C-alpha positions, 0 to 999 in steps of 0.5 A: 379483452384481446388487448388485455391478454396481449399485455399480460403475455408481455413480460416487463424487463426491469434492470436489476439494481445492485448496491455498490460496495465501498471499494467500488464507490471509491474507485469510481470517485478516484477515476472521476478525479483522475479524469478531471486532473490538471497537472501543475508540475512539469513531470505531471504534464509529461505524464498527462501528455503521454510522453512518459509511460513507464513508472521506472523512468520517474522514480529517480525524480521527486514526485509531487502529484499522486495522479502520476502514480495512478496513471503509470502504475496500477496498484492495490492497497492494504491497511496496516494495523498500527493501533489497538482498541480500547475497552474492558473486554476488547482492549488490546485488539489490533486495529487500523486506527491509532488514536491519540489525545491532546489536552486543551482548554476546551477538553480532549481533542482526539486525532487518528493516525493510519498506515497504508501500503500500495503495490503492484505485486511486481516489484513496486511498493510504497508505505505512507502514514497520515494523521487527521482529526477523523479517520477517513481524512487520515486514510486519504493522507496515508494513501497519497503519501504511500503513492508518493513514496513508491520505490522499485525493488529487485527480486531474484532466486538466491537460495542455495537449495533452489534451482529455479530462475524466477524472481520470487525472493530477495536477491541476498540478505538485507537488513533494515532498521528504524528505532530499536526495530531491526528486520533481516530478510533472507532468501528462501527456496520456492514454496517456503512462503513468507516466514515473517509477521503479519504486517510485514507479510502485507508489505512483501505480498504487495511488493511481489515477494513470495518466499522469504526467511526473516529475523526481527529484533527490538520492540517489534510491537511498534508496527510503524517502526516495523513497517519502516524497517521492512521498507528500509531492508527492501530498498537495499535490494537495488544493488546501490542503483539510483533511487529516490528512496536512497537519497 
């Protein structure tokens, strides 16, 4: 009886089981892939050995391995809504996957296109697009291309009615063009916010710009051209310095 009473008094501590989110699982998979990465390029070997520790030192070179950006630059990502849903009642709603079909002898072969942004909210941003027969491979392609397309932008405080010295907006009026879409970014005082469309707002947030005025022209419903035009405008903030994106 004494032994039974002792075992009842002892509380068994069981570890709490928590279901991992999709983002946590993807982060763990990326970390495992990064740990087992064997570089093939000379630049990748320098980064792996620790000889290069700043991302700005390699932006003027051609980056062929996405792990270089993963090691040198902690980035966040976001999806662009470049497609629209189908259906009688939900048709026209913006979605992340742009679906197209190809007519073949075997029937309709669908493919999906995805747009993705990466940035560190401190002057570095990149946009990439990926296409595949399924959604997840398209997203992986877009993420890889976005990391390889990372550029550095220049920020400042250039508004006539702002006296702060913090880098929160574009340094001067810049303009980018892609197809018929033209995006013009103008300096704004602190506290204004991002006066621009939602998709360009995602790009500017990850680039580290907090306040901006803007004007857009052309067929702005084509989100892919709108995003590329916004990136082209951001490239022009570098005062003509050497940058991979300006080649």
